[in-house]
CHARMM internal coordinates of N, CA and C (Angstrom, degrees):
IC EDIT
DIST 1 N 1 CA 1.4479
DIST 1 CA 1 C 1.5238
ANGL 1 N 1 CA 1 C 107.62
DIST 1 C 2 N 1.2902
ANGL 1 CA 1 C 2 N 116.27
DIHE 1 N 1 CA 1 C 2 N 127.11
DIST 2 N 2 CA 1.4559
ANGL 1 C 2 N 2 CA 120.14
DIHE 1 CA 1 C 2 N 2 CA -174.57
DIST 2 CA 2 C 1.5280
ANGL 2 N 2 CA 2 C 113.51
DIHE 1 C 2 N 2 CA 2 C -89.33
DIST 2 C 3 N 1.3058
ANGL 2 CA 2 C 3 N 118.24
DIHE 2 N 2 CA 2 C 3 N -15.78
DIST 3 N 3 CA 1.4426
ANGL 2 C 3 N 3 CA 119.82
DIHE 2 CA 2 C 3 N 3 CA -176.81
DIST 3 CA 3 C 1.5090
ANGL 3 N 3 CA 3 C 111.78
DIHE 2 C 3 N 3 CA 3 C -146.60
DIST 3 C 4 N 1.3054
ANGL 3 CA 3 C 4 N 114.36
DIHE 3 N 3 CA 3 C 4 N -169.19
DIST 4 N 4 CA 1.4515
ANGL 3 C 4 N 4 CA 120.35
DIHE 3 CA 3 C 4 N 4 CA 178.08
DIST 4 CA 4 C 1.5199
ANGL 4 N 4 CA 4 C 109.93
DIHE 3 C 4 N 4 CA 4 C -82.49
DIST 4 C 5 N 1.3053
ANGL 4 CA 4 C 5 N 115.80
DIHE 4 N 4 CA 4 C 5 N 148.10
DIST 5 N 5 CA 1.4605
ANGL 4 C 5 N 5 CA 121.95
DIHE 4 CA 4 C 5 N 5 CA 176.15
DIST 5 CA 5 C 1.5201
ANGL 5 N 5 CA 5 C 107.54
DIHE 4 C 5 N 5 CA 5 C -116.15
DIST 5 C 6 N 1.3294
ANGL 5 CA 5 C 6 N 116.67
DIHE 5 N 5 CA 5 C 6 N 144.46
DIST 6 N 6 CA 1.4518
ANGL 5 C 6 N 6 CA 121.79
DIHE 5 CA 5 C 6 N 6 CA -177.20
DIST 6 CA 6 C 1.5122
ANGL 6 N 6 CA 6 C 111.06
DIHE 5 C 6 N 6 CA 6 C -128.03
DIST 6 C 7 N 1.3203
ANGL 6 CA 6 C 7 N 115.57
DIHE 6 N 6 CA 6 C 7 N 151.81
DIST 7 N 7 CA 1.4653
ANGL 6 C 7 N 7 CA 122.49
DIHE 6 CA 6 C 7 N 7 CA 168.33
DIST 7 CA 7 C 1.5134
ANGL 7 N 7 CA 7 C 107.26
DIHE 6 C 7 N 7 CA 7 C -152.69
DIST 7 C 8 N 1.3107
ANGL 7 CA 7 C 8 N 116.22
DIHE 7 N 7 CA 7 C 8 N 161.50
DIST 8 N 8 CA 1.4690
ANGL 7 C 8 N 8 CA 120.99
DIHE 7 CA 7 C 8 N 8 CA -179.05
DIST 8 CA 8 C 1.5217
ANGL 8 N 8 CA 8 C 109.97
DIHE 7 C 8 N 8 CA 8 C -100.50
DIST 8 C 9 N 1.3109
ANGL 8 CA 8 C 9 N 115.08
DIHE 8 N 8 CA 8 C 9 N 154.05
DIST 9 N 9 CA 1.4556
ANGL 8 C 9 N 9 CA 122.58
DIHE 8 CA 8 C 9 N 9 CA 177.03
DIST 9 CA 9 C 1.5232
ANGL 9 N 9 CA 9 C 108.02
DIHE 8 C 9 N 9 CA 9 C -94.78
DIST 9 C 10 N 1.3386
ANGL 9 CA 9 C 10 N 116.33
DIHE 9 N 9 CA 9 C 10 N 131.09
DIST 10 N 10 CA 1.4589
ANGL 9 C 10 N 10 CA 120.34
DIHE 9 CA 9 C 10 N 10 CA 178.93
DIST 10 CA 10 C 1.5302
ANGL 10 N 10 CA 10 C 109.91
DIHE 9 C 10 N 10 CA 10 C -80.18
DIST 10 C 11 N 1.3191
ANGL 10 CA 10 C 11 N 115.98
DIHE 10 N 10 CA 10 C 11 N 172.90
DIST 11 N 11 CA 1.4540
ANGL 10 C 11 N 11 CA 120.19
DIHE 10 CA 10 C 11 N 11 CA 178.68
DIST 11 CA 11 C 1.5239
ANGL 11 N 11 CA 11 C 111.91
DIHE 10 C 11 N 11 CA 11 C -65.07
DIST 11 C 12 N 1.3267
ANGL 11 CA 11 C 12 N 117.08
DIHE 11 N 11 CA 11 C 12 N -18.90
DIST 12 N 12 CA 1.4678
ANGL 11 C 12 N 12 CA 122.16
DIHE 11 CA 11 C 12 N 12 CA 177.67
DIST 12 CA 12 C 1.5261
ANGL 12 N 12 CA 12 C 112.37
DIHE 11 C 12 N 12 CA 12 C -92.97
DIST 12 C 13 N 1.3252
ANGL 12 CA 12 C 13 N 117.43
DIHE 12 N 12 CA 12 C 13 N 5.12
DIST 13 N 13 CA 1.4586
ANGL 12 C 13 N 13 CA 121.35
DIHE 12 CA 12 C 13 N 13 CA 179.93
DIST 13 CA 13 C 1.5176
ANGL 13 N 13 CA 13 C 113.23
DIHE 12 C 13 N 13 CA 13 C 80.83
DIST 13 C 14 N 1.3197
ANGL 13 CA 13 C 14 N 117.49
DIHE 13 N 13 CA 13 C 14 N 18.72
DIST 14 N 14 CA 1.4616
ANGL 13 C 14 N 14 CA 121.78
DIHE 13 CA 13 C 14 N 14 CA -178.68
DIST 14 CA 14 C 1.5176
ANGL 14 N 14 CA 14 C 110.90
DIHE 13 C 14 N 14 CA 14 C -100.35
DIST 14 C 15 N 1.3187
ANGL 14 CA 14 C 15 N 116.02
DIHE 14 N 14 CA 14 C 15 N 152.96
DIST 15 N 15 CA 1.4528
ANGL 14 C 15 N 15 CA 121.38
DIHE 14 CA 14 C 15 N 15 CA 176.37
DIST 15 CA 15 C 1.5253
ANGL 15 N 15 CA 15 C 108.33
DIHE 14 C 15 N 15 CA 15 C -145.58
DIST 15 C 16 N 1.3119
ANGL 15 CA 15 C 16 N 116.86
DIHE 15 N 15 CA 15 C 16 N 164.08
DIST 16 N 16 CA 1.4494
ANGL 15 C 16 N 16 CA 122.01
DIHE 15 CA 15 C 16 N 16 CA 175.00
DIST 16 CA 16 C 1.5230
ANGL 16 N 16 CA 16 C 108.02
DIHE 15 C 16 N 16 CA 16 C -104.82
DIST 16 C 17 N 1.3091
ANGL 16 CA 16 C 17 N 116.48
DIHE 16 N 16 CA 16 C 17 N 128.04
DIST 17 N 17 CA 1.4622
ANGL 16 C 17 N 17 CA 120.10
DIHE 16 CA 16 C 17 N 17 CA 175.60
DIST 17 CA 17 C 1.5200
ANGL 17 N 17 CA 17 C 106.87
DIHE 16 C 17 N 17 CA 17 C -76.55
DIST 17 C 18 N 1.3393
ANGL 17 CA 17 C 18 N 117.87
DIHE 17 N 17 CA 17 C 18 N 124.55
DIST 18 N 18 CA 1.4585
ANGL 17 C 18 N 18 CA 120.05
DIHE 17 CA 17 C 18 N 18 CA -177.68
DIST 18 CA 18 C 1.5426
ANGL 18 N 18 CA 18 C 111.97
DIHE 17 C 18 N 18 CA 18 C -55.87
DIST 18 C 19 N 1.3422
ANGL 18 CA 18 C 19 N 115.58
DIHE 18 N 18 CA 18 C 19 N 146.14
DIST 19 N 19 CA 1.4551
ANGL 18 C 19 N 19 CA 121.78
DIHE 18 CA 18 C 19 N 19 CA -176.90
DIST 19 CA 19 C 1.5308
ANGL 19 N 19 CA 19 C 112.13
DIHE 18 C 19 N 19 CA 19 C -55.60
DIST 19 C 20 N 1.3215
ANGL 19 CA 19 C 20 N 117.56
DIHE 19 N 19 CA 19 C 20 N -37.96
DIST 20 N 20 CA 1.4742
ANGL 19 C 20 N 20 CA 118.92
DIHE 19 CA 19 C 20 N 20 CA -178.87
DIST 20 CA 20 C 1.5314
ANGL 20 N 20 CA 20 C 111.12
DIHE 19 C 20 N 20 CA 20 C -65.29
DIST 20 C 21 N 1.3282
ANGL 20 CA 20 C 21 N 116.55
DIHE 20 N 20 CA 20 C 21 N -35.91
DIST 21 N 21 CA 1.4615
ANGL 20 C 21 N 21 CA 121.07
DIHE 20 CA 20 C 21 N 21 CA 178.38
DIST 21 CA 21 C 1.5332
ANGL 21 N 21 CA 21 C 109.34
DIHE 20 C 21 N 21 CA 21 C -70.26
DIST 21 C 22 N 1.3267
ANGL 21 CA 21 C 22 N 117.26
DIHE 21 N 21 CA 21 C 22 N -43.78
DIST 22 N 22 CA 1.4673
ANGL 21 C 22 N 22 CA 121.39
DIHE 21 CA 21 C 22 N 22 CA 178.57
DIST 22 CA 22 C 1.5202
ANGL 22 N 22 CA 22 C 110.80
DIHE 21 C 22 N 22 CA 22 C -58.72
DIST 22 C 23 N 1.3174
ANGL 22 CA 22 C 23 N 116.51
DIHE 22 N 22 CA 22 C 23 N -42.74
DIST 23 N 23 CA 1.4702
ANGL 22 C 23 N 23 CA 119.90
DIHE 22 CA 22 C 23 N 23 CA 179.31
DIST 23 CA 23 C 1.5202
ANGL 23 N 23 CA 23 C 111.21
DIHE 22 C 23 N 23 CA 23 C -64.75
DIST 23 C 24 N 1.3070
ANGL 23 CA 23 C 24 N 117.32
DIHE 23 N 23 CA 23 C 24 N -43.94
DIST 24 N 24 CA 1.4668
ANGL 23 C 24 N 24 CA 120.16
DIHE 23 CA 23 C 24 N 24 CA -178.58
DIST 24 CA 24 C 1.5216
ANGL 24 N 24 CA 24 C 112.41
DIHE 23 C 24 N 24 CA 24 C -65.74
DIST 24 C 25 N 1.3420
ANGL 24 CA 24 C 25 N 116.35
DIHE 24 N 24 CA 24 C 25 N -34.48
DIST 25 N 25 CA 1.4643
ANGL 24 C 25 N 25 CA 119.66
DIHE 24 CA 24 C 25 N 25 CA 177.92
DIST 25 CA 25 C 1.5241
ANGL 25 N 25 CA 25 C 112.27
DIHE 24 C 25 N 25 CA 25 C -84.37
DIST 25 C 26 N 1.3214
ANGL 25 CA 25 C 26 N 116.54
DIHE 25 N 25 CA 25 C 26 N -13.67
DIST 26 N 26 CA 1.4621
ANGL 25 C 26 N 26 CA 119.94
DIHE 25 CA 25 C 26 N 26 CA -178.84
DIST 26 CA 26 C 1.5121
ANGL 26 N 26 CA 26 C 111.85
DIHE 25 C 26 N 26 CA 26 C 69.80
DIST 26 C 27 N 1.3375
ANGL 26 CA 26 C 27 N 116.59
DIHE 26 N 26 CA 26 C 27 N 38.26
DIST 27 N 27 CA 1.4663
ANGL 26 C 27 N 27 CA 120.34
DIHE 26 CA 26 C 27 N 27 CA -178.92
DIST 27 CA 27 C 1.5193
ANGL 27 N 27 CA 27 C 110.74
DIHE 26 C 27 N 27 CA 27 C -111.37
DIST 27 C 28 N 1.3230
ANGL 27 CA 27 C 28 N 114.30
DIHE 27 N 27 CA 27 C 28 N 153.00
DIST 28 N 28 CA 1.4552
ANGL 27 C 28 N 28 CA 120.67
DIHE 27 CA 27 C 28 N 28 CA 178.74
DIST 28 CA 28 C 1.5215
ANGL 28 N 28 CA 28 C 109.76
DIHE 27 C 28 N 28 CA 28 C -151.40
DIST 28 C 29 N 1.3170
ANGL 28 CA 28 C 29 N 116.02
DIHE 28 N 28 CA 28 C 29 N -171.70
DIST 29 N 29 CA 1.4623
ANGL 28 C 29 N 29 CA 120.75
DIHE 28 CA 28 C 29 N 29 CA -178.59
DIST 29 CA 29 C 1.5386
ANGL 29 N 29 CA 29 C 111.27
DIHE 28 C 29 N 29 CA 29 C -54.24
DIST 29 C 30 N 1.3160
ANGL 29 CA 29 C 30 N 115.91
DIHE 29 N 29 CA 29 C 30 N 132.79
DIST 30 N 30 CA 1.4540
ANGL 29 C 30 N 30 CA 121.39
DIHE 29 CA 29 C 30 N 30 CA 178.55
DIST 30 CA 30 C 1.5143
ANGL 30 N 30 CA 30 C 115.68
DIHE 29 C 30 N 30 CA 30 C 88.56
DIST 30 C 31 N 1.3306
ANGL 30 CA 30 C 31 N 117.23
DIHE 30 N 30 CA 30 C 31 N -12.36
DIST 31 N 31 CA 1.4712
ANGL 30 C 31 N 31 CA 120.06
DIHE 30 CA 30 C 31 N 31 CA 178.85
DIST 31 CA 31 C 1.5244
ANGL 31 N 31 CA 31 C 110.25
DIHE 30 C 31 N 31 CA 31 C -74.98
DIST 31 C 32 N 1.3201
ANGL 31 CA 31 C 32 N 116.17
DIHE 31 N 31 CA 31 C 32 N 148.00
DIST 32 N 32 CA 1.4669
ANGL 31 C 32 N 32 CA 121.09
DIHE 31 CA 31 C 32 N 32 CA 176.32
DIST 32 CA 32 C 1.5315
ANGL 32 N 32 CA 32 C 108.83
DIHE 31 C 32 N 32 CA 32 C -92.27
DIST 32 C 33 N 1.3318
ANGL 32 CA 32 C 33 N 114.74
DIHE 32 N 32 CA 32 C 33 N 143.34
DIST 33 N 33 CA 1.4650
ANGL 32 C 33 N 33 CA 120.32
DIHE 32 CA 32 C 33 N 33 CA 176.66
DIST 33 CA 33 C 1.5211
ANGL 33 N 33 CA 33 C 108.72
DIHE 32 C 33 N 33 CA 33 C -127.00
DIST 33 C 34 N 1.3196
ANGL 33 CA 33 C 34 N 114.91
DIHE 33 N 33 CA 33 C 34 N 159.52
DIST 34 N 34 CA 1.4592
ANGL 33 C 34 N 34 CA 121.35
DIHE 33 CA 33 C 34 N 34 CA -177.19
DIST 34 CA 34 C 1.5206
ANGL 34 N 34 CA 34 C 109.12
DIHE 33 C 34 N 34 CA 34 C -123.54
DIST 34 C 35 N 1.3222
ANGL 34 CA 34 C 35 N 115.78
DIHE 34 N 34 CA 34 C 35 N 137.14
DIST 35 N 35 CA 1.4682
ANGL 34 C 35 N 35 CA 121.71
DIHE 34 CA 34 C 35 N 35 CA 175.81
DIST 35 CA 35 C 1.5200
ANGL 35 N 35 CA 35 C 107.74
DIHE 34 C 35 N 35 CA 35 C -110.08
DIST 35 C 36 N 1.3275
ANGL 35 CA 35 C 36 N 117.01
DIHE 35 N 35 CA 35 C 36 N 126.30
DIST 36 N 36 CA 1.4678
ANGL 35 C 36 N 36 CA 121.14
DIHE 35 CA 35 C 36 N 36 CA 176.68
DIST 36 CA 36 C 1.5284
ANGL 36 N 36 CA 36 C 106.82
DIHE 35 C 36 N 36 CA 36 C -125.46
DIST 36 C 37 N 1.3301
ANGL 36 CA 36 C 37 N 117.01
DIHE 36 N 36 CA 36 C 37 N 126.23
DIST 37 N 37 CA 1.4531
ANGL 36 C 37 N 37 CA 121.24
DIHE 36 CA 36 C 37 N 37 CA -178.48
DIST 37 CA 37 C 1.5301
ANGL 37 N 37 CA 37 C 108.67
DIHE 36 C 37 N 37 CA 37 C -102.83
DIST 37 C 38 N 1.3383
ANGL 37 CA 37 C 38 N 115.44
DIHE 37 N 37 CA 37 C 38 N 124.49
DIST 38 N 38 CA 1.4706
ANGL 37 C 38 N 38 CA 121.94
DIHE 37 CA 37 C 38 N 38 CA 177.88
DIST 38 CA 38 C 1.5150
ANGL 38 N 38 CA 38 C 108.70
DIHE 37 C 38 N 38 CA 38 C -132.81
DIST 38 C 39 N 1.3049
ANGL 38 CA 38 C 39 N 115.63
DIHE 38 N 38 CA 38 C 39 N 115.00
DIST 39 N 39 CA 1.4669
ANGL 38 C 39 N 39 CA 121.61
DIHE 38 CA 38 C 39 N 39 CA 175.71
DIST 39 CA 39 C 1.5252
ANGL 39 N 39 CA 39 C 112.42
DIHE 38 C 39 N 39 CA 39 C 50.71
DIST 39 C 40 N 1.3353
ANGL 39 CA 39 C 40 N 116.19
DIHE 39 N 39 CA 39 C 40 N 47.06
DIST 40 N 40 CA 1.4510
ANGL 39 C 40 N 40 CA 120.33
DIHE 39 CA 39 C 40 N 40 CA 176.35
DIST 40 CA 40 C 1.5187
ANGL 40 N 40 CA 40 C 115.40
DIHE 39 C 40 N 40 CA 40 C 80.37
DIST 40 C 41 N 1.3170
ANGL 40 CA 40 C 41 N 118.02
DIHE 40 N 40 CA 40 C 41 N 4.50
DIST 41 N 41 CA 1.4547
ANGL 40 C 41 N 41 CA 122.70
DIHE 40 CA 40 C 41 N 41 CA 179.10
DIST 41 CA 41 C 1.5222
ANGL 41 N 41 CA 41 C 108.68
DIHE 40 C 41 N 41 CA 41 C -116.44
DIST 41 C 42 N 1.3183
ANGL 41 CA 41 C 42 N 116.55
DIHE 41 N 41 CA 41 C 42 N 137.51
DIST 42 N 42 CA 1.4596
ANGL 41 C 42 N 42 CA 120.61
DIHE 41 CA 41 C 42 N 42 CA 178.41
DIST 42 CA 42 C 1.5192
ANGL 42 N 42 CA 42 C 109.43
DIHE 41 C 42 N 42 CA 42 C -99.47
DIST 42 C 43 N 1.3219
ANGL 42 CA 42 C 43 N 115.18
DIHE 42 N 42 CA 42 C 43 N 131.65
DIST 43 N 43 CA 1.4568
ANGL 42 C 43 N 43 CA 121.76
DIHE 42 CA 42 C 43 N 43 CA 175.98
DIST 43 CA 43 C 1.5236
ANGL 43 N 43 CA 43 C 106.68
DIHE 42 C 43 N 43 CA 43 C -107.42
DIST 43 C 44 N 1.3208
ANGL 43 CA 43 C 44 N 116.67
DIHE 43 N 43 CA 43 C 44 N 120.48
DIST 44 N 44 CA 1.4485
ANGL 43 C 44 N 44 CA 122.81
DIHE 43 CA 43 C 44 N 44 CA -179.26
DIST 44 CA 44 C 1.5221
ANGL 44 N 44 CA 44 C 107.67
DIHE 43 C 44 N 44 CA 44 C -104.53
DIST 44 C 45 N 1.3288
ANGL 44 CA 44 C 45 N 116.50
DIHE 44 N 44 CA 44 C 45 N 129.12
DIST 45 N 45 CA 1.4579
ANGL 44 C 45 N 45 CA 119.67
DIHE 44 CA 44 C 45 N 45 CA 178.62
DIST 45 CA 45 C 1.5144
ANGL 45 N 45 CA 45 C 110.91
DIHE 44 C 45 N 45 CA 45 C -142.16
DIST 45 C 46 N 1.3139
ANGL 45 CA 45 C 46 N 114.83
DIHE 45 N 45 CA 45 C 46 N 158.78
DIST 46 N 46 CA 1.4580
ANGL 45 C 46 N 46 CA 121.76
DIHE 45 CA 45 C 46 N 46 CA 178.48
DIST 46 CA 46 C 1.5256
ANGL 46 N 46 CA 46 C 108.50
DIHE 45 C 46 N 46 CA 46 C -80.32
DIST 46 C 47 N 1.3265
ANGL 46 CA 46 C 47 N 116.73
DIHE 46 N 46 CA 46 C 47 N 136.80
DIST 47 N 47 CA 1.4572
ANGL 46 C 47 N 47 CA 121.03
DIHE 46 CA 46 C 47 N 47 CA 175.28
DIST 47 CA 47 C 1.5278
ANGL 47 N 47 CA 47 C 105.74
DIHE 46 C 47 N 47 CA 47 C -89.39
DIST 47 C 48 N 1.3204
ANGL 47 CA 47 C 48 N 115.51
DIHE 47 N 47 CA 47 C 48 N 119.54
DIST 48 N 48 CA 1.4546
ANGL 47 C 48 N 48 CA 119.90
DIHE 47 CA 47 C 48 N 48 CA -179.31
DIST 48 CA 48 C 1.5203
ANGL 48 N 48 CA 48 C 110.09
DIHE 47 C 48 N 48 CA 48 C -72.48
DIST 48 C 49 N 1.3066
ANGL 48 CA 48 C 49 N 115.48
DIHE 48 N 48 CA 48 C 49 N 138.60
DIST 49 N 49 CA 1.4626
ANGL 48 C 49 N 49 CA 121.09
DIHE 48 CA 48 C 49 N 49 CA 178.90
DIST 49 CA 49 C 1.5186
ANGL 49 N 49 CA 49 C 109.91
DIHE 48 C 49 N 49 CA 49 C -71.96
DIST 49 C 50 N 1.3227
ANGL 49 CA 49 C 50 N 115.52
DIHE 49 N 49 CA 49 C 50 N 145.63
DIST 50 N 50 CA 1.4535
ANGL 49 C 50 N 50 CA 119.49
DIHE 49 CA 49 C 50 N 50 CA 176.58
DIST 50 CA 50 C 1.5230
ANGL 50 N 50 CA 50 C 109.29
DIHE 49 C 50 N 50 CA 50 C -104.13
DIST 50 C 51 N 1.2931
ANGL 50 CA 50 C 51 N 114.66
DIHE 50 N 50 CA 50 C 51 N 154.64
DIST 51 N 51 CA 1.4614
ANGL 50 C 51 N 51 CA 121.65
DIHE 50 CA 50 C 51 N 51 CA 175.92
DIST 51 CA 51 C 1.5208
ANGL 51 N 51 CA 51 C 106.81
DIHE 50 C 51 N 51 CA 51 C -83.12
DIST 51 C 52 N 1.3214
ANGL 51 CA 51 C 52 N 117.68
DIHE 51 N 51 CA 51 C 52 N 100.42
DIST 52 N 52 CA 1.4554
ANGL 51 C 52 N 52 CA 122.44
DIHE 51 CA 51 C 52 N 52 CA -174.97
DIST 52 CA 52 C 1.5178
ANGL 52 N 52 CA 52 C 111.25
DIHE 51 C 52 N 52 CA 52 C -59.91
DIST 52 C 53 N 1.3110
ANGL 52 CA 52 C 53 N 117.42
DIHE 52 N 52 CA 52 C 53 N -40.81
DIST 53 N 53 CA 1.4650
ANGL 52 C 53 N 53 CA 120.82
DIHE 52 CA 52 C 53 N 53 CA 178.79
DIST 53 CA 53 C 1.5151
ANGL 53 N 53 CA 53 C 111.92
DIHE 52 C 53 N 53 CA 53 C -59.49
DIST 53 C 54 N 1.3465
ANGL 53 CA 53 C 54 N 116.37
DIHE 53 N 53 CA 53 C 54 N -43.97
DIST 54 N 54 CA 1.4541
ANGL 53 C 54 N 54 CA 121.07
DIHE 53 CA 53 C 54 N 54 CA 178.90
DIST 54 CA 54 C 1.5288
ANGL 54 N 54 CA 54 C 110.41
DIHE 53 C 54 N 54 CA 54 C -65.48
DIST 54 C 55 N 1.3153
ANGL 54 CA 54 C 55 N 117.08
DIHE 54 N 54 CA 54 C 55 N -43.98
DIST 55 N 55 CA 1.4679
ANGL 54 C 55 N 55 CA 120.83
DIHE 54 CA 54 C 55 N 55 CA -179.83
DIST 55 CA 55 C 1.5236
ANGL 55 N 55 CA 55 C 111.24
DIHE 54 C 55 N 55 CA 55 C -61.26
DIST 55 C 56 N 1.3352
ANGL 55 CA 55 C 56 N 116.71
DIHE 55 N 55 CA 55 C 56 N -41.00
DIST 56 N 56 CA 1.4667
ANGL 55 C 56 N 56 CA 119.64
DIHE 55 CA 55 C 56 N 56 CA 177.95
DIST 56 CA 56 C 1.5135
ANGL 56 N 56 CA 56 C 111.20
DIHE 55 C 56 N 56 CA 56 C -68.03
DIST 56 C 57 N 1.3248
ANGL 56 CA 56 C 57 N 116.98
DIHE 56 N 56 CA 56 C 57 N -34.82
DIST 57 N 57 CA 1.4600
ANGL 56 C 57 N 57 CA 121.18
DIHE 56 CA 56 C 57 N 57 CA -178.90
DIST 57 CA 57 C 1.5345
ANGL 57 N 57 CA 57 C 111.80
DIHE 56 C 57 N 57 CA 57 C -66.19
DIST 57 C 58 N 1.3286
ANGL 57 CA 57 C 58 N 117.80
DIHE 57 N 57 CA 57 C 58 N -35.42
DIST 58 N 58 CA 1.4561
ANGL 57 C 58 N 58 CA 119.77
DIHE 57 CA 57 C 58 N 58 CA -177.69
DIST 58 CA 58 C 1.5250
ANGL 58 N 58 CA 58 C 113.46
DIHE 57 C 58 N 58 CA 58 C -95.45
DIST 58 C 59 N 1.3210
ANGL 58 CA 58 C 59 N 117.20
DIHE 58 N 58 CA 58 C 59 N -5.03
DIST 59 N 59 CA 1.4634
ANGL 58 C 59 N 59 CA 121.51
DIHE 58 CA 58 C 59 N 59 CA -176.00
DIST 59 CA 59 C 1.5329
ANGL 59 N 59 CA 59 C 112.47
DIHE 58 C 59 N 59 CA 59 C -52.89
DIST 59 C 60 N 1.2994
ANGL 59 CA 59 C 60 N 118.19
DIHE 59 N 59 CA 59 C 60 N -45.51
DIST 60 N 60 CA 1.4650
ANGL 59 C 60 N 60 CA 121.07
DIHE 59 CA 59 C 60 N 60 CA -177.93
DIST 60 CA 60 C 1.5165
ANGL 60 N 60 CA 60 C 113.13
DIHE 59 C 60 N 60 CA 60 C -68.27
DIST 60 C 61 N 1.3332
ANGL 60 CA 60 C 61 N 117.51
DIHE 60 N 60 CA 60 C 61 N -26.65
DIST 61 N 61 CA 1.4635
ANGL 60 C 61 N 61 CA 120.09
DIHE 60 CA 60 C 61 N 61 CA -179.30
DIST 61 CA 61 C 1.5254
ANGL 61 N 61 CA 61 C 111.72
DIHE 60 C 61 N 61 CA 61 C -76.88
DIST 61 C 62 N 1.3259
ANGL 61 CA 61 C 62 N 117.98
DIHE 61 N 61 CA 61 C 62 N -16.98
DIST 62 N 62 CA 1.4621
ANGL 61 C 62 N 62 CA 120.67
DIHE 61 CA 61 C 62 N 62 CA -177.92
DIST 62 CA 62 C 1.5249
ANGL 62 N 62 CA 62 C 112.49
DIHE 61 C 62 N 62 CA 62 C -78.99
DIST 62 C 63 N 1.3167
ANGL 62 CA 62 C 63 N 117.59
DIHE 62 N 62 CA 62 C 63 N -13.04
DIST 63 N 63 CA 1.4579
ANGL 62 C 63 N 63 CA 121.65
DIHE 62 CA 62 C 63 N 63 CA -178.84
DIST 63 CA 63 C 1.5147
ANGL 63 N 63 CA 63 C 113.40
DIHE 62 C 63 N 63 CA 63 C -62.22
DIST 63 C 64 N 1.3187
ANGL 63 CA 63 C 64 N 118.21
DIHE 63 N 63 CA 63 C 64 N -21.21
DIST 64 N 64 CA 1.4603
ANGL 63 C 64 N 64 CA 120.71
DIHE 63 CA 63 C 64 N 64 CA -179.60
DIST 64 CA 64 C 1.5251
ANGL 64 N 64 CA 64 C 112.34
DIHE 63 C 64 N 64 CA 64 C -67.27
DIST 64 C 65 N 1.3381
ANGL 64 CA 64 C 65 N 118.02
DIHE 64 N 64 CA 64 C 65 N -14.68
DIST 65 N 65 CA 1.4577
ANGL 64 C 65 N 65 CA 121.05
DIHE 64 CA 64 C 65 N 65 CA 179.47
DIST 65 CA 65 C 1.5205
ANGL 65 N 65 CA 65 C 112.54
DIHE 64 C 65 N 65 CA 65 C -103.66
DIST 65 C 66 N 1.3131
ANGL 65 CA 65 C 66 N 117.44
DIHE 65 N 65 CA 65 C 66 N 23.84
DIST 66 N 66 CA 1.4569
ANGL 65 C 66 N 66 CA 121.10
DIHE 65 CA 65 C 66 N 66 CA -177.85
DIST 66 CA 66 C 1.5242
ANGL 66 N 66 CA 66 C 108.84
DIHE 65 C 66 N 66 CA 66 C -113.05
DIST 66 C 67 N 1.3017
ANGL 66 CA 66 C 67 N 116.32
DIHE 66 N 66 CA 66 C 67 N 63.97
DIST 67 N 67 CA 1.4545
ANGL 66 C 67 N 67 CA 120.18
DIHE 66 CA 66 C 67 N 67 CA 179.34
DIST 67 CA 67 C 1.5176
ANGL 67 N 67 CA 67 C 111.02
DIHE 66 C 67 N 67 CA 67 C -135.47
DIST 67 C 68 N 1.3258
ANGL 67 CA 67 C 68 N 115.80
DIHE 67 N 67 CA 67 C 68 N 159.36
DIST 68 N 68 CA 1.4707
ANGL 67 C 68 N 68 CA 120.23
DIHE 67 CA 67 C 68 N 68 CA 179.64
DIST 68 CA 68 C 1.5212
ANGL 68 N 68 CA 68 C 111.86
DIHE 67 C 68 N 68 CA 68 C -59.45
DIST 68 C 69 N 1.3399
ANGL 68 CA 68 C 69 N 116.46
DIHE 68 N 68 CA 68 C 69 N -32.35
DIST 69 N 69 CA 1.4685
ANGL 68 C 69 N 69 CA 119.67
DIHE 68 CA 68 C 69 N 69 CA -178.55
DIST 69 CA 69 C 1.5285
ANGL 69 N 69 CA 69 C 111.43
DIHE 68 C 69 N 69 CA 69 C -68.19
DIST 69 C 70 N 1.3161
ANGL 69 CA 69 C 70 N 118.24
DIHE 69 N 69 CA 69 C 70 N -14.52
DIST 70 N 70 CA 1.4664
ANGL 69 C 70 N 70 CA 121.62
DIHE 69 CA 69 C 70 N 70 CA 179.42
DIST 70 CA 70 C 1.5186
ANGL 70 N 70 CA 70 C 112.95
DIHE 69 C 70 N 70 CA 70 C -90.54
DIST 70 C 71 N 1.3203
ANGL 70 CA 70 C 71 N 118.13
DIHE 70 N 70 CA 70 C 71 N -7.85
DIST 71 N 71 CA 1.4616
ANGL 70 C 71 N 71 CA 121.35
DIHE 70 CA 70 C 71 N 71 CA -176.66
DIST 71 CA 71 C 1.5274
ANGL 71 N 71 CA 71 C 113.80
DIHE 70 C 71 N 71 CA 71 C -66.82
DIST 71 C 72 N 1.3131
ANGL 71 CA 71 C 72 N 118.08
DIHE 71 N 71 CA 71 C 72 N -21.09
DIST 72 N 72 CA 1.4698
ANGL 71 C 72 N 72 CA 119.99
DIHE 71 CA 71 C 72 N 72 CA -176.71
DIST 72 CA 72 C 1.5263
ANGL 72 N 72 CA 72 C 113.09
DIHE 71 C 72 N 72 CA 72 C -87.41
DIST 72 C 73 N 1.3116
ANGL 72 CA 72 C 73 N 118.04
DIHE 72 N 72 CA 72 C 73 N 3.84
DIST 73 N 73 CA 1.4618
ANGL 72 C 73 N 73 CA 120.59
DIHE 72 CA 72 C 73 N 73 CA -178.84
DIST 73 CA 73 C 1.4904
ANGL 73 N 73 CA 73 C 112.78
DIHE 72 C 73 N 73 CA 73 C -76.50
END
COOR INIT
IC SEED 1 N 1 CA 1 C
IC BUILD
């Protein structure tokens, strides 16, 4: 992106992300986005999708890190 992009905020707090920004982030309808505020600046990023099957498959193996001795990490 060579310059600044602008959009207006609606009375409902909604805005349209400019097409050039959507293309650069690789986002489209149904994608999740994240807003992070740092020192008065908003950072907009795409939330990467997770493989639900993989997450469910490893869920039981993560229990080994749920102990008081792990709190100091």
